[in-house]
C-alpha positions as CSV (number, residue, x, y, z in Angstrom):
1,M,0.0,0.0,0.0
2,K,1.2,3.5,-0.7
3,K,2.7,5.4,2.2
4,W,0.1,8.1,2.2
5,S,-2.8,5.7,1.9
6,V,-1.7,4.1,5.1
7,L,-1.4,7.4,6.8
8,S,-4.9,8.4,5.7
9,V,-6.4,5.4,7.4
10,L,-4.4,5.2,10.6
11,G,-3.3,8.8,11.1
12,A,-0.4,9.7,13.4
13,A,-0.8,6.6,15.6
14,L,1.4,4.6,13.2
15,L,4.2,7.0,13.7
16,V,4.0,6.7,17.4
17,T,3.7,3.0,17.7
18,S,7.3,2.2,17.0
19,G,10.1,0.2,18.8
20,A,8.7,-1.5,21.8
21,F,5.2,-2.1,20.5
22,A,3.6,-2.8,17.2
23,G,-0.1,-3.2,17.4
24,P,-2.4,-5.5,15.3
25,L,-2.7,-2.8,12.7
26,A,1.0,-3.0,11.9
27,D,2.9,-6.3,11.9
28,A,0.4,-8.8,13.5
29,T,-1.3,-9.8,10.3
30,S,-1.4,-13.0,8.3
31,D,-2.2,-13.6,4.7
32,S,-5.0,-15.9,4.0
33,L,-7.1,-17.1,1.1
34,W,-7.4,-14.7,-1.9
35,G,-4.8,-12.3,-0.3
36,I,-7.1,-11.3,2.5
37,E,-5.4,-10.1,5.7
38,L,-6.7,-11.1,9.1
39,G,-5.7,-9.7,12.5
40,G,-6.9,-8.4,15.8
41,Y,-6.4,-8.4,19.5
42,L,-7.9,-9.5,22.9
43,Q,-7.8,-7.1,25.8
44,A,-8.5,-7.4,29.5
45,S,-7.9,-4.9,32.3
46,Y,-8.3,-4.0,36.0
47,T,-8.7,-0.4,37.4
48,Y,-8.9,0.8,40.9
49,Q,-10.3,4.3,41.7
50,F,-8.9,5.6,45.0
51,N,-12.0,7.6,46.0
52,S,-13.6,4.3,46.8
53,P,-17.0,5.0,45.3
54,N,-19.9,3.0,46.7
55,V,-21.0,1.7,43.3
56,D,-18.4,0.0,41.1
57,A,-20.2,0.1,37.7
58,N,-19.7,3.3,35.7
59,S,-18.0,5.0,38.7
60,I,-14.9,6.2,36.8
61,V,-16.0,9.5,35.2
62,G,-14.6,11.3,32.2
63,R,-13.5,8.3,30.2
64,P,-15.1,6.6,27.2
65,F,-13.8,3.1,28.1
66,S,-12.9,1.2,31.3
67,T,-15.4,3.0,33.5
68,D,-15.8,0.3,36.2
69,N,-14.0,0.4,39.5
70,D,-12.3,-2.6,41.2
71,E,-13.4,-5.1,38.5
72,I,-11.7,-7.2,35.9
73,Q,-13.0,-6.0,32.5
74,L,-13.0,-7.9,29.3
75,N,-12.6,-4.7,27.3
76,A,-12.4,-5.9,23.7
77,F,-12.0,-8.7,21.2
78,Q,-11.2,-7.0,17.9
79,L,-11.0,-8.8,14.6
80,Y,-10.4,-7.2,11.2
81,I,-10.5,-8.5,7.7
82,D,-9.3,-6.5,4.8
83,K,-8.1,-6.6,1.3
84,L,-7.4,-2.9,0.6
85,P,-6.3,-1.9,-2.9
86,E,-2.7,-1.0,-3.5
87,D,-2.6,0.3,-7.1
88,E,-4.7,2.4,-9.3
89,G,-7.7,0.6,-10.8
90,E,-7.9,-1.9,-7.9
91,A,-10.7,-2.3,-5.4
92,G,-11.0,-3.9,-2.0
93,F,-12.6,-3.6,1.4
94,R,-12.1,-3.3,5.2
95,F,-14.2,-4.9,7.9
96,D,-13.7,-4.4,11.7
97,I,-15.8,-6.0,14.5
98,L,-15.4,-5.3,18.2
99,A,-16.9,-7.4,21.0
100,G,-16.7,-6.7,24.7
101,E,-17.4,-3.7,27.0
102,D,-15.8,-1.2,24.6
103,S,-18.2,-2.0,21.9
104,A,-21.2,-0.4,23.7
105,V,-19.5,3.0,23.4
106,I,-18.8,2.7,19.7
107,G,-22.2,1.4,18.7
108,D,-23.2,-1.3,16.2
109,L,-23.4,-0.7,12.5
110,W,-27.1,-1.7,12.5
111,G,-27.9,-0.3,16.0
112,G,-28.3,-3.8,17.4
113,D,-26.6,-5.7,20.3
114,D,-24.3,-3.4,22.4
115,D,-22.0,-6.3,23.0
116,I,-20.9,-6.4,19.4
117,A,-20.0,-3.4,17.2
118,I,-19.2,-3.4,13.5
119,Y,-17.4,-0.1,13.5
120,Q,-15.8,-0.3,10.1
121,A,-17.2,-1.7,7.0
122,Y,-16.3,0.0,3.7
123,I,-15.5,-0.6,0.1
124,S,-12.3,1.0,-1.2
125,Y,-11.3,1.9,-4.8
126,I,-8.2,3.7,-6.2
127,A,-9.4,5.6,-9.2
128,P,-6.8,6.1,-12.0
129,M,-6.8,9.9,-11.6
130,G,-3.4,11.7,-11.3
131,N,-1.5,10.0,-8.4
132,G,-4.5,7.9,-7.6
133,L,-7.7,9.0,-5.9
134,T,-8.8,6.6,-3.1
135,I,-12.6,6.4,-2.7
136,D,-14.0,4.8,0.5
137,V,-17.7,4.2,0.8
138,G,-19.3,2.8,4.0
139,R,-18.5,3.2,7.7
140,F,-15.0,4.1,8.8
141,S,-13.0,5.4,11.8
142,T,-12.6,9.1,12.1
143,W,-9.4,10.8,11.0
144,H,-9.8,13.4,13.8
145,G,-7.7,13.1,17.0
146,Y,-4.4,11.6,18.1
147,E,-5.7,8.5,19.7
148,S,-7.4,5.4,18.2
149,I,-10.3,3.1,19.0
150,E,-7.9,0.2,18.9
151,S,-6.1,0.0,22.2
152,P,-2.8,-1.4,20.9
153,A,-2.4,1.6,18.5
154,N,-2.1,3.9,21.5
155,D,0.7,4.5,24.0
156,Q,-1.7,4.8,27.0
157,F,-4.2,2.3,28.2
158,T,-7.0,4.9,28.9
159,R,-8.1,7.2,26.2
160,G,-8.0,11.0,26.8
161,M,-10.9,13.3,27.6
162,M,-10.7,14.9,24.2
163,F,-11.1,11.4,22.6
164,G,-14.2,10.7,24.6
165,M,-15.8,14.1,24.9
166,M,-14.8,16.2,21.8
167,Q,-14.0,13.9,18.9
168,P,-16.1,11.5,16.9
169,Y,-15.4,7.8,16.7
170,T,-16.8,6.9,13.3
171,H,-18.5,8.3,10.2
172,T,-20.8,6.7,7.6
173,G,-20.6,8.1,4.1
174,V,-17.9,8.8,1.4
175,R,-14.3,9.6,2.0
176,L,-11.8,10.8,-0.7
177,T,-8.0,10.7,-0.3
178,Y,-5.5,12.1,-2.8
179,P,-1.7,12.1,-2.4
180,I,-0.2,15.2,-4.0
181,N,3.4,14.0,-3.5
182,D,5.5,12.3,-0.9
183,M,5.0,15.2,1.5
184,W,1.4,16.4,1.0
185,E,-2.0,14.6,1.1
186,L,-5.6,15.9,0.9
187,S,-8.8,14.3,2.1
188,G,-12.4,15.2,2.0
189,G,-15.7,13.6,2.7
190,M,-19.5,13.8,3.2
191,T,-21.0,11.8,5.9
192,Q,-24.1,11.2,8.0
193,G,-22.7,13.0,11.0
194,W,-20.8,11.5,14.0
195,D,-21.1,8.0,15.3
196,V,-24.4,7.2,13.5
197,V,-25.3,4.9,10.7
198,N,-28.9,5.9,10.3
199,D,-28.8,9.7,10.3
200,N,-30.5,11.5,13.2
201,N,-31.5,14.4,11.0
202,D,-31.7,15.4,7.3
203,G,-28.4,17.2,7.2
204,W,-24.9,16.2,6.0
205,T,-21.6,16.7,7.7
206,F,-18.6,17.8,5.5
207,H,-15.0,17.0,6.3
208,A,-11.6,18.1,5.0
209,A,-8.0,17.3,6.0
210,V,-4.6,18.4,4.9
211,R,-1.6,16.2,5.9
212,W,2.0,17.2,5.7
213,M,5.0,15.0,6.2
214,P,8.1,17.2,5.7
215,M,10.3,14.3,6.7
216,E,9.9,10.7,7.7
217,T,9.9,11.6,11.4
218,V,7.4,14.4,11.4
219,Y,3.6,14.2,10.7
220,I,1.1,17.1,10.8
221,Q,-2.6,16.9,10.1
222,N,-5.1,19.8,10.0
223,S,-8.7,18.6,9.7
224,V,-12.2,20.2,9.9
225,S,-15.7,18.8,10.3
226,Y,-18.8,20.9,9.9
227,G,-22.5,19.9,9.9
228,P,-25.6,19.4,12.0
229,E,-25.1,16.8,14.8
230,M,-28.2,17.4,17.0
231,F,-31.1,15.0,17.0
232,L,-33.9,16.1,14.5
233,N,-32.1,19.4,14.1
234,D,-30.9,20.4,10.6
235,S,-30.1,24.1,11.3
236,D,-27.7,24.1,14.2
237,D,-24.2,23.0,13.2
238,T,-21.2,21.7,14.9
239,L,-17.7,22.9,13.9
240,L,-14.6,20.9,14.9
241,Y,-11.1,21.9,14.0
242,D,-8.5,19.3,14.9
243,L,-4.7,19.6,14.8
244,V,-2.5,16.5,15.3
245,A,1.3,16.5,15.2
246,T,4.0,13.9,15.9
247,W,7.7,14.1,15.9
248,E,10.0,11.0,16.3
249,I,12.9,12.9,17.8
250,N,15.2,9.8,17.6
251,E,15.0,6.1,18.1
252,S,14.1,6.4,21.7
253,W,11.9,9.6,22.0
254,T,8.6,10.5,20.4
255,L,6.7,13.7,21.0
256,G,3.1,14.3,20.0
257,G,0.3,17.0,20.3
258,N,-3.4,17.4,19.7
259,F,-5.4,20.6,19.7
260,D,-9.2,20.9,19.2
261,Y,-11.6,23.8,18.8
262,E,-15.3,22.9,18.8
263,N,-18.3,25.1,18.5
264,I,-21.9,23.8,18.8
265,E,-24.7,26.1,17.9
266,D,-27.6,27.0,20.3
267,V,-26.8,24.4,23.0
268,A,-25.3,26.5,25.8
269,V,-27.1,26.9,29.1
270,G,-29.3,29.9,28.7
271,G,-29.0,29.9,24.9
272,G,-26.2,30.6,22.5
273,D,-23.3,28.6,21.2
274,A,-21.1,26.3,23.3
275,T,-17.4,26.6,22.6
276,L,-14.8,24.0,23.8
277,L,-11.1,24.1,23.6
278,G,-8.9,21.0,24.2
279,I,-5.1,20.5,24.1
280,A,-3.0,17.4,24.8
281,G,0.7,16.6,24.8
282,F,2.1,13.1,24.5
283,L,5.6,11.9,25.2
284,R,7.1,8.4,24.8
285,Y,10.5,6.9,25.7
286,D,11.6,3.5,24.4
287,V,13.9,2.2,27.1
288,N,14.7,-0.9,24.9
289,E,13.0,-3.1,22.4
290,D,10.6,-4.5,25.0
291,L,10.0,-1.7,27.5
292,Y,8.6,1.9,27.1
293,L,7.5,4.8,29.3
294,A,4.8,7.2,28.2
295,A,3.1,10.3,29.5
296,R,0.0,12.4,28.5
297,L,-1.0,15.8,29.8
298,E,-4.4,17.1,28.7
299,W,-6.7,20.1,29.4
300,I,-10.3,21.0,28.3
301,D,-11.8,24.5,28.6
302,D,-15.6,24.3,28.9
303,D,-16.7,27.8,29.9
304,D,-20.2,27.1,28.6
305,N,-20.6,24.0,30.8
306,F,-21.6,21.9,27.8
307,I,-19.9,18.6,28.9
308,T,-19.1,19.4,32.5
309,A,-20.5,21.2,35.5
310,G,-17.4,23.4,35.8
311,D,-15.2,25.4,33.5
312,D,-12.1,23.3,33.2
313,M,-11.0,19.6,33.3
314,W,-7.4,18.3,33.1
315,E,-5.6,15.0,33.5
316,V,-2.1,13.5,33.6
317,T,-1.4,9.9,32.7
318,L,1.8,7.9,33.3
319,T,2.1,4.6,31.5
320,M,4.7,1.7,31.4
321,G,4.4,-0.8,28.7
322,Y,6.2,-4.1,28.5
323,Q,6.4,-6.6,25.6
324,V,6.4,-9.9,27.4
325,T,6.7,-12.0,24.2
326,E,5.7,-11.8,20.6
327,G,2.1,-10.6,20.5
328,L,1.7,-10.2,24.3
329,M,1.8,-6.8,25.9
330,T,1.1,-5.6,29.4
331,R,0.8,-2.0,30.7
332,L,0.7,-0.4,34.1
333,E,-0.9,3.0,34.3
334,Y,-1.5,5.8,36.9
335,R,-3.9,8.6,36.0
336,H,-5.0,11.7,37.9
337,D,-8.2,13.6,36.7
338,D,-9.2,17.0,38.0
339,A,-12.1,19.5,37.4
340,D,-13.4,22.8,38.6
341,A,-16.5,21.1,39.9
342,P,-17.1,18.0,41.9
343,I,-18.0,15.6,39.1
344,F,-16.1,12.4,40.1
345,A,-17.6,9.6,42.2
346,D,-16.6,9.5,45.8
347,E,-17.5,7.4,48.8
348,D,-20.8,7.7,50.7
349,F,-22.5,8.5,47.4
350,T,-20.9,11.9,47.2
351,T,-18.7,13.6,44.5
352,D,-15.2,15.1,44.5
353,D,-13.4,17.4,42.1
354,S,-10.6,14.9,41.4
355,Q,-10.0,11.2,41.0
356,D,-6.9,9.0,40.9
357,T,-6.7,5.5,39.4
358,I,-4.3,2.8,38.8
359,S,-4.8,0.3,36.0
360,V,-3.3,-3.0,34.7
361,E,-3.9,-4.0,31.1
362,V,-3.1,-7.2,29.2
363,I,-3.3,-7.4,25.4
364,Y,-2.7,-10.2,23.0
365,S,-2.4,-9.2,19.4
366,F,-2.5,-11.6,16.5
């Protein structure tokens, strides 16, 4: 597959997952009949929230996945099947299925069982136009954001607040990708909004992205999404601007960043638009081929109280990942979340303005 075609599907996560860890979207694939590739992963975890909330289920606030306290969770069994085109004039497909507790967040392709989600299913064709125009039709993962649905493609076990609160997971519609040269790529699309298959209104959401790779170690993406996202509302639009950047400083150090600006019309308390700002920084250090350390620092400004009861939220996450053997990864993670308002579950059925957790994750990729 062409370099830029890979980048358009996986985004900056491919540049980050180097050295100590290669997820199922990288090396852990196998050729099968008719040249179809198969792969996936199985993930389990345990998280303890130090506020000792009275109820374990859904007691860890501010995260899209792994929200249960003091319980072993079977987060995900992911399986993908693909035969994506490599040259002009070729066609192919991609199919991803997710089972487990994470699948209820993503949502099924047909709106069925929450325990199973078909979150990608699209046909791909490279039209013989210029350098090759890739056309994808169906449901596909968003190109916004630094982090990915697939846990092995991230350096941290938990996803950030921006991933869960400000960014879409998937889109259903048409996506176009055109590589200008080895440094520049353009993408555009028209979809039925965010995270829905059957549209919740009569409007369409439009997307555009510009990707720049000035050198093999630097990746920058600017992307925009604009369209109506509210239920049965075609007139009030949501604007998302997303900036992602990664820099592989050397063989050991990788630095990344993510900035989001989001404006949602006529949803603020008391009327008017709600505006959100989010910024996150990522740092990874590969100690050796099997061990890495990673950190994430993140902040969301929510002055209009659209997603929180206070103005600001921030978090810091420290992660250690160890490759036990081929295909088997374990991670140990500490995370601190903080907010201007008491939104986190505490003991005696009360709330606090912060929470601290420690998590252990095991992933087998194949």
